[in-house]
C-alpha positions in Angstrom: 21.3 4.6 -3.1 21.7 1.1 -5.0 23.5 -1.9 -4.3 25.0 -4.7 -5.0 23.5 -8.3 -3.8 24.7 -11.9 -4.5 22.0 -14.4 -3.9 22.7 -17.7 -4.7 19.6 -19.6 -6.1 18.5 -22.8 -8.3 19.1 -21.9 -12.2 15.6 -23.2 -12.9 14.2 -20.8 -10.3 15.6 -17.2 -11.2 15.2 -19.2 -14.9 11.1 -18.8 -14.7 11.5 -15.5 -12.6 12.8 -14.0 -15.3 10.9 -15.1 -17.3 8.1 -13.7 -14.9 10.0 -10.7 -14.3 9.8 -9.8 -18.8 6.1 -10.5 -18.9 5.3 -7.8 -16.1 7.5 -5.7 -17.9 10.0 -5.4 -14.7 13.4 -6.4 -13.6 13.6 -9.0 -11.6 15.8 -7.1 -9.4 13.0 -5.1 -8.7 10.5 -7.8 -7.9 13.3 -8.5 -5.3 13.6 -4.9 -3.3 9.3 -4.7 -3.7 8.9 -8.0 -2.2 12.2 -7.7 0.8 10.3 -4.3 1.5 6.7 -6.0 1.6 8.1 -8.2 3.8 9.9 -5.8 6.3 7.0 -3.8 6.2 4.9 -6.5 7.7 7.2 -6.7 10.0 7.5 -3.6 11.1 3.5 -3.3 10.7 3.2 -6.1 12.9 5.7 -4.5 15.8 3.1 -1.8 15.8 -0.1 -3.4 16.1 2.0 -4.5 19.0 2.3 -1.3 20.5 -1.3 -0.7 20.0 -4.4 -0.3 22.6 -6.2 -3.4 22.9 -9.4 -1.2 21.9 -7.1 -0.1 18.5 -6.1 -4.1 18.4 -10.0 -4.9 18.2 -10.6 -2.5 15.3 -8.3 -3.3 12.8 -9.3 -5.2 10.3 -13.4 -4.8 11.8 -14.0 -2.5 8.6 -13.3 -3.4 4.8 -13.4 -0.5 2.6 -14.8 -1.2 -1.3 -12.8 -1.5 -3.8 -13.8 1.9 -5.8 -13.6 3.6 -2.5 -11.8 7.0 -3.4 -11.0 8.6 -0.3 -10.1 11.8 -2.2 -13.7 11.7 -3.8 -14.9 11.5 -0.5 -13.2 14.4 1.4 -13.6 16.9 -1.4 -17.9 15.8 -1.6 -17.4 16.3 2.1 -15.8 19.7 2.4 -18.5 20.7 0.0 -21.1 19.8 1.5 -19.4 21.5 5.2 -18.8 24.6 2.8 -22.3 24.6 0.8 -23.5 27.3 2.8 -21.2 29.5 2.0 -21.3 29.0 -1.1 -24.9 29.7 -1.2 -24.7 33.0 0.5 -21.9 34.4 -2.0 -24.3 33.8 -5.1 -27.3 35.9 -2.8 
């Protein structure tokens, strides 16, 4: 459910933000909403990390996935490898 919010922001900031939003093909409202979601999600993530065990905390961020990593493809590949013997036996 959407609701209205009134903000007091310097006029020049609003003008620049509207121009930026327009270049992105988005509304200023959607950009503000996404920013607020990101900020609050970050806060939630910090709170959750506070509940993690020290071992898990030490692992967080220790491994970076390649930018082109496609987990769906990897899952499919692993599944296919796991069940390949059944596929091969069905062709005999």
